[in-house]
N, C-alpha and C positions, 0 to 999 in steps of 0.2 A: 806581324801586322804592318800593312803599308801606312805611310804617313797620312794619306787621305783618310783611310778608315779610322786612324787614331784621332784625327781632328773631328770626324763625324761623331765618334763615340764621346769625345770631350764635350761637344755641343749637346748631346743627349744627357750627359751628366749634369751640365748646366741647367737644362730644362728640369731635370729631376730635383735639383736644389731649389728651383723656383717653386716647385710643388711642395717642398718642405717648408717654405716660408709662407705660402698662402694661408694655411689654417692657424699659424702661430700668432698672427695679428688680428685674426677675425673676431675672436671672442671679446677682446678689449674694445674694439670698435662697435660691435653689435650689442654689447651688454646693456647700455642705456636704453635701448629699445626692447631688449629681451626680458629683463627681470619683471617688468610690469605684466607682460603677457603670461609669464610663467607663474605669477603670483608668489614670488619669493623675495626676500630682502636683497638689497643691492650688494651686500658683502658676499653673497653666495657665489659670485664669480670666482672668488678665491678657491672655493671648493672644487669647481670644475678645473681650474688651472692646476690645483694640487694633484688631482687624479691624472690629468694628462701628463704632467711632469714626472710623476711617480712611475707611470708606465714607460716613459722615455728612459728613466734611470734603469729600470729592470731590463728593458730590451737592449740597452747599451752594454750592461754587464754580461749578458749572455750572447751578444752579437758575434763574438769571436768564434764560439763553437758552432753557432748556426751558419755563419758564413763559410766556415771550413767545410761543413757538411753539404750545403746546398749551392754555394757560389754567390758571388757578389750580384750578378745579374738577376738570378732567381729571387734572392732576398729583397733586392731593391724593388723589383716588379711587384712581388706579393705585398710588400709593405705599403707601396703607393695604392694598390688596390684596396687594402684594408683601410687606409686613410680615407679614400674616396667613398667607400661604403659607409664609414662612420659619419662623414659629413652629410651624406644623403640622408642618413638616419636622423641627424640633427634637424634637417629641413622638414622632416615629416613628423617631428615630435612636438607636443605642447606640454610635456610633463618633465619637471626638473629631474626626477629620479631616473627617467629614461636617458636623459642627457648624461647623467653620471655614468651609467652603464656604457654608453657609446664613447665616453671619454677614455675608457680603457684601451680599446683598439686604436683609437686616435693617437694616444701616447706611445703604444707599442710600435706602431708603424713608423712614427717620426724618429724614434730612437734608432731603429734598425737602418733606416736610410741614412741618417747622419753618420753613424759609425762606419757603415759600408763604404760610402762615397768619399768621406774624408780620408780614410786609409787608402782607398784605391788611387785617388789623385796623388797622395803623398808618395806612393810606390811607383807610379807610372808617368807622372807629369812634372814639369818644372815647378819651382817654388812659387813663382809669381801667380800661377793658376790657383793657389790656395786662397789668395786675397780675392781674386775674381770669382772663385767658387762661392765664397761667402757674400760677395756682391750680388750674385744671382739669387741667393736666399733673400736678400733685401728687396730684389725686384718682386718676388712673390709676396713678401710681407707688405710691400707698398700697394700692390695691385688688389690684395684682399679687401682692405677698407674702402678702396675706390669703387670696387664692384658693389659692395654693400651700400655705400653712400648713394650710388646711382639708383639702386633698387628703392631705397627709402625716399629719395627725392621724387621718384615717379609714383609714390603712394603705395608701393608694395611693402611687404613685411620683411623682417630680418630673415625669415626662413627661405625666402626667395634668393637672398644673397648667398646663404649656405648652399642652396641647390645649384646655383651657378658655379660656385667653386668646386662642388662635387663633380659636375660634368667636365670641368677642365681637368680634374685629376683623372677621371676615367679616360679622357682623350690621351693623357700622358701614358697611362697604362698600355694603350694600344701602341704607342711609339716605342715603349720599352720592350714589349713583346716582339715587335719587328726588329729591334736591335740586338736580340739575343745572340745571333751568330757572331756579332762583333766582340762580344764579351768572352766567348768560349775559350779562344786561344789564350787570352790573358789569364783567365782563371786557371787553366792548365799550367801555365808558367808559374803562377803563384803557388800551386800545390807542390812544386818541386823544391821549394825552399824548406829548410829544416829549422826548427826552433832549438836554440841553445838554452841550457839551463841558466836561469837568471836569479838574482837574489829576490827575496820576498819583498812585498810592498812596504811592510812595516820596517824592514831593515833599511830600505832606501830612505824612508822618512827620517830615520834616526841618524844616518851617516852622511847624507848629502846636504851640504850647507845651502840654506835658502829654500829648500823644498817646502817646508811648512808655510813659509811666506808666500811662495808661488801658488799653493793651493788656496790660500785665503784671498789672494788677489783675484783668482778666477771666481771665487765665491762672491766677492764684492762686486766685480764687474757685472756678472750675470744677475745679481740682485737688482742692480740699477736698470739694466736693459729690460728685464722681464717685468719689473714693477711698473716702470713708466709705460711700457707697451700695453700692459693690462689696464692700468688705471688712469692713463693720460686723458683719454676721451671722457671718462667719468668726472675727472677733475674739472674739465671745461664745462660740462653740463651742470654740475652741482655747485661749483664755485664761481663760474663766470657767466652762467645763464645761457650757454649755447644750446641750440637745437641739436638733436642727436645726429642728424645727417651732416651738419657742419662740423661737429666734434669728430665724427668719423673721418672727414676729409683732413682735418688737422692731424689726426693720428697717423694718417697715411703719409704726411709730410715727415714725421719722425722716421718712419721706415725708409722713405725716399732719401733722407739724409744719410742713413746707414748705407744704402745702396750706392749712392754717388760717392760717398767717402771711401768705401772699400774698393770701388773701381779706381779711384785716384790713388789710393794707397799702393796699388799694384805698381804704379809708376814711381811713386815717391820712395819706394824701397831702394831705388838707385841713388838717391841723394841723402836719405836719412837712415839711421840705424833702427832696428826694431824697438830698442829702448827709447829712442827719441820720439818715435811715432806713438808709443804708449803714453809718454808724458804729454805730448801735443794733444792727443785725444782727451786726456783727463782735463787739460786746461779748457778745451772747447766745451766739454760737458759742464764745467763750472760756469762758463760764460752763459750757456743756455739756461741753467738754473737761475742765474742772476737776472736774466732778461724776464723770466717768468715771475720772479719775485716782485719786480717793479710794477706798480699799479697803472700800467699803460697798455691798453688793449692792442695797440699797434705792434707791440713787442712779442705778443704771444706766438704769432706765426714764425718769426725768426728764432724764437726760443725753442720751439719744437724742432725746427730744422737743425739748430745748433747742437742740441743734445744728440740727435741722430748722427750728425757729422762727427761729433766727439766719440761716440761709441764705435764708429766705423773701424778704425785701425787697431783698436786695443786687442780684441779677441784673436784675429789672425796673427798679429805681431807676437803675442804671447805664445801662441802655438808654434810659430816658426822659430822662436828663440829657444825652445826646449832643448834641442840637441846641443846648442852652444852653452846653455846654462848647466846641463847635467850629463853631457857626453852622449854620443850617439847610441852606445850600447845599452844605455838605460832609458832612452827617449820613449820607446814604445810603451814600456811599463808606466813611466811617469805620465805619458799622454793620457793613458786610461785613468790614472788618479786625478789629473786635472779636469778631464771631462766629467768625472763623477762629482768632483767638488763644484763644478759649474752647474751641474744639473740639480745639486742640492740647493744652491741659491735660487735657481729658477723654480724649484718645487716649493720651497718654504717661504721665501720672502714676499712674493705677491699675496699669498694667503695670509701671512702675518699682517701685512699692511691692511688688508681688507678687514681683519678683526680690529685692528687699532682704529681704523677710520670710523668704525661704528660709534666710537667715543669722541674722536677728535674731529671728525668730518674729513672731507677730501683735501682740505687746506693743508693738512700735515704732509702731503705727498712730497712737496719740495724739501721740507726739512728732512724727511726720511731719505730721499735721494742724496742730499747734501752730506748727511752723516756717513753713508757708505762711500761717497766720493772721497771725503777726507781720510777715511780709514784706508781706502785703496791706495791713495797717493803715498801715505806713510809706509804701507806695507811694500809698495813697489820700490821705494827708495831703500828700505831695509833689505829687500831681496837683492838688489843690485850691489849693495855693500857687502853682503855675505857671500856672493858668488866669488869663488876663488879661481885662479887660473889653472890650478891642478885639482882634478876631481879625484876623490879617494878611490883607490883600486879595490873594488869588491866584486 
């Protein structure tokens, strides 16, 4: 493949990751306007989030076999199409049960795209592109609430916001179909590689120092990112008295912070190690939570932005550090374990907070985030202490 074609394909992959971020932030921003129309309690957002995340876990677990059979390009294109149709279904539905059914293909499509494109970029592009890839996810995650807020501000309903996102996804499907010839040669090259026999996942957990801590760090980080993404707007509506459209705009600032931060972290990798970037991100998250705790309305906007900026470098840096922590020959198996642990956090913790908030109110959100942040910092320190210079030969 020529250098020009490779760059064009990378641009298309970036666009695909934008599409991955669009629906991820939409539910949290739209829910304050949705639950009343649907006639359900506010905590039911956790149910939809749980179903979507569970679908993502399932599709990620089986993505390897599916991708080997059909190829990265076909799986990515079909997954985006499935996501677009699910979002269009959301825009046409006024029953919560129907939304639950549509959440299944929404989650299945997201997991397949995530697994396919992360692995493809890791195989065919330089490491800095991983940070920028996740930055483009943040572009989509920031655009989603902005589109929704614009619809609400014009007096339209949340369903119009979902329909707008669905049309964007369908346009991306057309771009992916047009790009199929660019992927063919790369997929053929991938098929020539052979898989060597590797130790089982449970064996790796038992013998590799720091692996249990690494899995828990991923769990804690994604618990923070997903919980704040889903419930941040609701916190503003129910605790701070914001209107739904303004709360959606603030939620978009959180994802904007993630986007800007991941773009910058691609350059910061030249000056800071992955471990330093993780600690820096954790400190900035702590600053953001502290700003929101203070009873000063002027600090809410920088608080949302700071939490997003803090989240930005953690996930890509942890992923990129995997080969250094556990040796390249184990990194693919461990990457799968880490993604699974991350998705468990995404699946369970926003749902758990929704249930807790029925008793405590949305004010407990900051304490909830703070608990996971403290746990993550301790586990990160323990992980770095346990990593040895020599990896056991297994």
